[in-house]
Legacy VTK file of the C-alpha trace (Angstrom):
# vtk DataFile Version 3.0
C-alpha trace
ASCII
DATASET POLYDATA
POINTS 439 float
35.928 -25.753 22.587
33.431 -28.381 22.962
29.798 -27.237 21.532
27.896 -26.145 24.084
24.467 -27.412 25.701
23.028 -23.772 24.604
23.308 -24.918 20.786
22.207 -28.286 21.113
18.935 -27.305 19.509
20.534 -25.432 16.751
20.705 -21.852 15.905
17.707 -19.847 15.606
15.695 -19.924 12.449
17.764 -17.251 10.014
19.996 -16.265 12.587
22.698 -14.112 11.188
26.271 -15.348 11.436
27.081 -11.925 13.463
24.471 -13.290 15.708
26.041 -16.892 16.221
29.658 -15.383 16.552
28.409 -12.910 19.180
27.127 -15.449 20.752
30.139 -17.811 20.431
32.679 -15.060 21.948
30.178 -15.033 24.748
29.808 -18.656 25.822
33.765 -18.538 25.731
34.234 -14.955 26.891
36.349 -14.444 24.103
36.775 -11.663 21.643
34.815 -11.826 18.443
38.288 -12.051 16.483
39.129 -15.175 18.566
35.463 -16.791 18.135
35.664 -15.929 13.797
38.965 -17.390 14.294
38.069 -20.228 15.831
35.129 -21.294 13.633
36.428 -19.993 10.890
40.136 -20.819 10.881
41.070 -17.615 9.770
41.504 -14.072 10.556
38.621 -11.713 11.660
38.026 -8.512 9.087
35.509 -6.512 10.248
31.999 -6.294 9.043
33.177 -8.324 5.784
33.525 -11.125 7.562
30.021 -10.940 9.011
29.061 -10.553 5.284
30.129 -12.928 3.241
31.576 -16.466 3.685
33.769 -18.337 0.838
31.860 -21.124 2.830
30.277 -21.933 5.330
32.647 -23.229 8.447
32.130 -27.037 9.689
32.314 -25.815 13.484
29.106 -23.111 13.192
26.158 -24.449 15.267
24.175 -26.972 13.285
20.984 -25.102 11.328
17.360 -25.883 12.015
16.708 -25.062 8.045
18.868 -27.942 6.937
21.274 -25.399 5.027
23.933 -23.261 6.625
24.425 -21.103 4.230
20.512 -19.353 5.113
22.427 -17.869 8.181
24.857 -16.041 5.621
23.452 -11.998 4.611
25.259 -12.613 1.169
23.123 -15.887 0.226
20.111 -13.710 -0.865
21.834 -10.586 -3.181
23.111 -11.099 -6.368
25.341 -8.075 -5.995
27.783 -7.173 -3.245
27.794 -5.063 -0.153
28.682 -1.598 -0.785
30.690 -0.356 1.724
27.914 2.917 3.043
25.887 -0.260 3.825
28.071 -2.488 5.860
26.131 -1.700 9.065
24.839 -3.557 11.889
21.296 -2.802 12.517
18.913 -4.912 15.004
15.696 -5.238 16.991
15.783 -4.090 20.326
12.569 -6.421 21.082
14.788 -9.634 19.049
17.709 -9.060 21.369
15.796 -9.955 24.354
15.926 -13.424 23.801
19.026 -13.203 21.788
18.446 -13.594 18.238
19.651 -11.442 15.172
18.117 -11.774 12.393
20.381 -12.176 8.945
18.041 -10.161 7.371
18.459 -7.468 9.700
21.910 -7.449 7.552
19.956 -6.527 4.003
19.836 -2.568 3.566
16.367 -2.826 2.143
15.071 -4.532 5.105
13.101 -1.629 7.370
11.773 -3.285 10.377
10.993 -6.694 12.095
8.438 -8.851 10.997
8.333 -10.613 14.451
7.768 -7.302 16.071
6.857 -5.023 13.719
9.598 -2.636 15.006
11.587 -0.155 13.276
15.428 -1.544 13.009
18.119 0.729 14.854
21.240 1.215 13.686
24.495 0.067 16.213
26.333 2.914 17.461
29.933 3.707 16.799
30.976 2.562 20.178
29.110 -0.728 20.028
30.496 -1.340 16.449
33.473 -1.423 17.446
33.097 -3.554 20.774
31.329 -6.082 17.966
34.382 -6.406 15.837
37.413 -6.997 17.832
36.280 -6.513 21.866
34.512 -8.908 24.599
31.293 -8.890 24.636
29.347 -6.835 26.905
25.860 -7.174 28.475
25.693 -4.186 29.768
23.296 -1.590 27.523
24.498 1.028 25.608
23.688 4.457 26.734
24.189 5.553 22.864
21.596 2.814 20.661
20.495 0.637 22.999
22.049 -2.660 21.653
21.870 -4.814 24.514
22.947 -8.182 23.754
21.621 -11.360 25.699
23.859 -13.449 28.125
23.730 -16.930 26.298
22.462 -18.846 29.727
19.405 -16.190 29.713
18.864 -17.355 26.046
18.352 -21.287 27.039
14.180 -21.272 27.459
14.087 -19.066 24.779
15.467 -21.515 22.391
13.702 -24.751 23.704
10.186 -22.607 23.081
8.932 -24.032 20.116
6.560 -21.678 19.124
9.087 -18.997 19.012
11.259 -21.315 16.909
7.979 -21.648 14.472
7.150 -17.890 14.386
10.814 -16.870 13.617
11.158 -19.591 11.116
8.033 -18.113 9.358
8.570 -14.492 8.808
12.160 -15.676 7.792
10.748 -17.992 5.054
8.587 -14.993 3.865
11.736 -12.627 3.751
13.702 -15.433 2.239
11.077 -16.214 -0.922
11.492 -12.790 -1.648
14.960 -12.024 -1.937
15.522 -14.981 -3.214
12.757 -14.088 -5.938
14.569 -10.528 -6.294
18.255 -12.163 -6.708
17.367 -15.350 -9.422
15.892 -12.382 -11.879
18.850 -10.547 -11.241
20.907 -13.249 -11.840
18.902 -13.642 -14.829
19.935 -10.031 -15.952
16.813 -8.855 -15.946
17.564 -4.843 -15.383
14.597 -4.131 -12.800
15.714 -6.761 -10.332
18.934 -5.706 -10.740
18.251 -2.407 -9.324
15.889 -3.611 -6.783
18.898 -6.099 -5.178
20.860 -3.139 -5.327
18.903 0.185 -4.096
19.642 1.043 -0.279
15.615 1.705 0.323
12.440 0.116 -1.160
11.092 3.769 0.173
13.229 6.311 -1.671
10.309 7.166 -4.408
6.716 6.410 -4.291
6.867 4.950 -7.709
9.105 2.055 -6.554
7.151 1.593 -3.198
4.145 1.613 -5.525
5.674 -1.335 -7.466
7.269 -3.227 -4.239
4.119 -3.224 -2.838
2.262 -4.915 -5.551
4.728 -7.981 -5.520
2.562 -10.883 -3.569
5.585 -11.840 -2.423
6.686 -8.442 -0.924
7.189 -9.065 2.969
7.699 -5.284 3.835
3.990 -3.934 3.066
0.523 -3.475 3.864
-1.004 -6.835 4.147
-1.912 -8.664 1.773
-5.285 -8.795 1.702
-5.719 -5.341 1.779
-3.643 -4.566 -1.409
-5.743 -3.027 -4.446
-2.903 -2.636 -6.624
-2.195 -4.582 -9.714
1.314 -5.281 -11.104
2.148 -5.679 -14.631
4.996 -6.487 -16.662
4.663 -5.046 -19.779
6.887 -7.054 -22.939
7.685 -5.475 -26.200
8.941 -7.561 -29.034
9.656 -5.583 -32.545
10.839 -6.227 -36.093
13.954 -5.456 -37.114
12.230 -2.975 -40.277
12.458 0.524 -39.618
9.376 2.114 -38.189
8.764 5.361 -40.824
7.129 8.417 -39.438
3.728 7.278 -40.619
3.898 4.315 -37.778
5.016 6.505 -35.102
1.876 8.648 -36.307
-0.433 5.683 -36.017
0.825 4.734 -32.884
-0.139 8.279 -31.157
-2.889 8.216 -32.763
-4.016 4.492 -31.544
-3.378 5.745 -28.366
-5.862 8.678 -28.754
-8.396 5.874 -29.402
-7.319 3.921 -26.907
-6.660 6.346 -23.790
-8.511 9.886 -24.980
-11.832 8.797 -25.767
-14.049 12.026 -24.393
-10.785 14.227 -23.772
-11.201 16.618 -27.259
-11.865 19.449 -25.515
-8.649 18.512 -22.675
-6.309 18.000 -25.971
-7.977 21.383 -27.161
-6.564 23.005 -23.950
-2.706 22.562 -25.163
-3.398 23.037 -28.592
-3.758 26.596 -27.816
-0.431 26.669 -25.684
2.252 25.054 -27.987
3.010 27.873 -29.832
2.678 30.524 -27.440
3.124 30.369 -23.657
3.769 33.440 -21.488
4.915 30.745 -18.670
2.057 31.278 -16.419
0.032 28.291 -15.169
-2.868 26.987 -17.400
-6.085 29.204 -16.726
-8.153 25.621 -16.638
-7.374 22.445 -14.515
-6.154 19.695 -16.948
-6.527 16.125 -16.507
-3.673 13.165 -16.120
-4.787 11.306 -19.210
-4.151 14.357 -21.650
-1.554 15.927 -19.749
0.796 13.030 -20.025
-0.151 12.230 -23.624
0.474 16.346 -24.091
4.199 15.596 -22.500
4.912 12.434 -24.699
4.265 14.430 -27.785
6.861 17.380 -26.797
9.083 14.472 -25.834
8.657 12.903 -29.363
9.381 16.411 -31.372
11.926 18.044 -28.559
15.012 17.452 -31.333
13.437 17.975 -34.448
14.841 19.792 -37.433
11.875 21.860 -37.724
12.624 25.514 -36.778
9.379 25.961 -35.177
7.036 23.796 -33.458
4.011 22.821 -34.498
0.592 24.776 -33.045
-1.087 21.302 -33.506
-0.688 17.846 -31.470
-0.990 16.053 -34.331
1.532 18.356 -36.546
4.233 17.298 -33.713
7.601 15.359 -35.454
9.565 12.238 -33.998
13.453 14.553 -34.458
13.999 12.839 -30.937
13.188 9.137 -31.507
15.490 9.316 -34.825
18.441 11.089 -33.361
18.147 7.904 -30.652
18.258 5.771 -33.523
21.446 7.332 -34.752
22.920 7.511 -31.009
23.146 3.493 -31.014
26.298 1.987 -32.751
24.631 -0.915 -34.689
20.969 -0.290 -33.441
18.434 -0.807 -35.579
15.242 0.953 -34.952
13.011 2.211 -32.106
10.015 0.446 -31.921
6.798 2.626 -32.533
4.941 0.270 -29.802
6.875 1.998 -27.080
4.494 4.968 -27.466
1.673 2.829 -25.336
4.510 1.530 -22.999
5.811 5.393 -22.059
2.330 6.402 -22.172
1.897 4.262 -18.795
4.612 4.435 -17.035
5.001 8.002 -17.331
1.506 7.977 -16.380
2.295 5.811 -12.755
5.767 7.899 -12.159
3.619 11.292 -12.596
0.573 9.638 -11.004
2.505 8.046 -7.608
4.281 11.552 -7.018
1.359 13.593 -6.961
-0.767 11.233 -4.750
2.312 11.883 -2.730
2.374 15.348 -2.792
4.748 16.467 -4.588
5.241 19.074 -6.685
7.074 17.561 -10.198
9.412 19.195 -12.106
9.867 18.287 -15.736
12.758 18.280 -17.863
13.560 17.126 -21.355
17.102 16.409 -21.994
18.914 14.879 -24.746
19.484 11.070 -23.714
17.770 11.121 -20.328
14.567 10.022 -19.220
11.796 7.543 -19.237
11.749 7.105 -22.571
15.322 6.876 -23.270
15.787 4.180 -20.430
13.134 2.029 -22.011
14.716 2.306 -25.508
17.800 1.606 -23.580
16.379 -1.762 -22.609
15.052 -2.753 -26.153
18.725 -2.882 -27.386
20.006 -6.106 -27.653
20.063 -8.771 -30.243
17.003 -9.909 -29.692
15.013 -6.901 -30.014
12.861 -7.162 -26.906
12.406 -5.324 -23.595
10.349 -5.004 -20.389
9.305 -2.833 -17.507
7.084 -3.592 -14.719
4.221 -1.003 -13.845
1.794 -0.575 -11.207
-1.242 -0.244 -13.199
-3.216 3.532 -12.080
-7.339 3.233 -11.474
-9.055 4.610 -13.735
-11.076 6.988 -11.532
-7.943 8.699 -10.426
-6.369 9.544 -14.058
-9.295 10.761 -15.761
-11.412 14.161 -16.022
-14.521 15.111 -15.215
-15.698 15.181 -19.226
-14.302 11.938 -19.559
-16.517 10.574 -16.703
-19.591 12.313 -17.297
-20.939 9.197 -18.197
-19.736 7.397 -15.337
-21.482 7.581 -11.103
-19.552 7.438 -7.871
-15.724 7.941 -10.206
-13.355 10.688 -8.203
-11.654 13.224 -10.586
-8.417 14.743 -9.461
-7.036 17.705 -11.598
-4.192 19.113 -11.774
-1.985 22.221 -12.993
0.800 22.677 -15.625
3.155 25.368 -15.557
6.176 26.247 -18.026
9.167 27.796 -16.781
11.088 27.701 -19.628
11.485 25.860 -22.781
11.390 22.100 -22.257
10.755 22.706 -18.246
7.503 22.596 -16.496
5.969 22.199 -13.359
2.909 19.492 -12.202
0.884 19.862 -9.195
-2.339 18.653 -7.741
-5.028 21.337 -7.792
-5.602 20.836 -3.850
-2.108 20.602 -2.407
0.274 23.266 -1.680
3.423 21.264 -0.306
6.956 22.836 -0.773
8.626 18.925 -1.386
9.562 19.170 -5.433
10.934 16.252 -7.590
12.466 15.863 -10.654
11.042 13.654 -13.287
12.951 13.695 -16.828
10.876 12.852 -19.886
LINES 1 440
439 0 1 2 3 4 5 6 7 8 9 10 11 12 13 14 15 16 17 18 19 20 21 22 23 24 25 26 27 28 29 30 31 32 33 34 35 36 37 38 39 40 41 42 43 44 45 46 47 48 49 50 51 52 53 54 55 56 57 58 59 60 61 62 63 64 65 66 67 68 69 70 71 72 73 74 75 76 77 78 79 80 81 82 83 84 85 86 87 88 89 90 91 92 93 94 95 96 97 98 99 100 101 102 103 104 105 106 107 108 109 110 111 112 113 114 115 116 117 118 119 120 121 122 123 124 125 126 127 128 129 130 131 132 133 134 135 136 137 138 139 140 141 142 143 144 145 146 147 148 149 150 151 152 153 154 155 156 157 158 159 160 161 162 163 164 165 166 167 168 169 170 171 172 173 174 175 176 177 178 179 180 181 182 183 184 185 186 187 188 189 190 191 192 193 194 195 196 197 198 199 200 201 202 203 204 205 206 207 208 209 210 211 212 213 214 215 216 217 218 219 220 221 222 223 224 225 226 227 228 229 230 231 232 233 234 235 236 237 238 239 240 241 242 243 244 245 246 247 248 249 250 251 252 253 254 255 256 257 258 259 260 261 262 263 264 265 266 267 268 269 270 271 272 273 274 275 276 277 278 279 280 281 282 283 284 285 286 287 288 289 290 291 292 293 294 295 296 297 298 299 300 301 302 303 304 305 306 307 308 309 310 311 312 313 314 315 316 317 318 319 320 321 322 323 324 325 326 327 328 329 330 331 332 333 334 335 336 337 338 339 340 341 342 343 344 345 346 347 348 349 350 351 352 353 354 355 356 357 358 359 360 361 362 363 364 365 366 367 368 369 370 371 372 373 374 375 376 377 378 379 380 381 382 383 384 385 386 387 388 389 390 391 392 393 394 395 396 397 398 399 400 401 402 403 404 405 406 407 408 409 410 411 412 413 414 415 416 417 418 419 420 421 422 423 424 425 426 427 428 429 430 431 432 433 434 435 436 437 438
């Protein structure tokens, strides 16, 4: 095999190993297996060898980017590809000029940035043909997959404007995936999660987070984004935090976020010791509701035989139980009450805005607070979390905003199902979608 005219200009920018392999096979009227053995010197395992290369074969067509590794999907991953994600997806418009982007192989990529089309999956029949058989140039009746004959691609590959466009959108995606992978390599748990998820759109909270990053390529136009992403970091001393310290932290939270909410908090005080399970007779605001849930969470494993009837009397048995559950662990920092408040409010707000009814559950060793504590376990007693800030006009009550003008206040309803289980919904939403959130 000699280098064909087809590749004299080099591969397309960020053209995937899948695309290159299929084109090489089609040029020489060979099977994908034969083409792979020629360019790599070994047998072909589908689909693993399309996602990974221990080293990029020298016989690969020269890259316009200067690095052949930019064509290999695993270059942009911190972790491997689970078998459930080993599928071939494509953009029908890109196939018209024989292009398959390396980013189409990554499970988090949802659509083609060149044409704005949602990526489609190759059918089972096509995957079999791609893995072992000769390339067919007949469109599949099931999925529409149609590989353009290499001869028909020559004019496209010589189109400078097309090449620059492919490179531009490729760089956008490369920056994002390298941004995630590099931080996952450094051990940051949030970015490890982003590297492993199969979709950025699995939850409203995750969507709100990823679209807040300026380099995120799969969302709204950056000029239209009004969200702010904040990384909250905490660092705490090794001395024990007394219950007084936690009470001070909760009091500081009230002073910072709950000014003008006395009437709201009084509503909850009336239901702490006795609640028949019906929805509250009055709507509640999100700020006070989140504070109420936090105090229940922090006292859910209290050694007291009864629940106090006032918010400021609730103890912190759950915190003490957490401290005892970590062998060799020092103490749960009281400043986490502030982080917990912001984190929980962000999650609840994201789901409520998406029209969900939230099923709240308090269970030992589960939930947002437990996750935050677990992140701070370590020799350096440090932790961090990311959240997208909830705008003031979407989280406060009418009483708190009585002195403001032009701010929209949304009201919510809370219902107790049983001890430590609640539902929360927006007053104006009657949808049937329910999501569970562990406090």
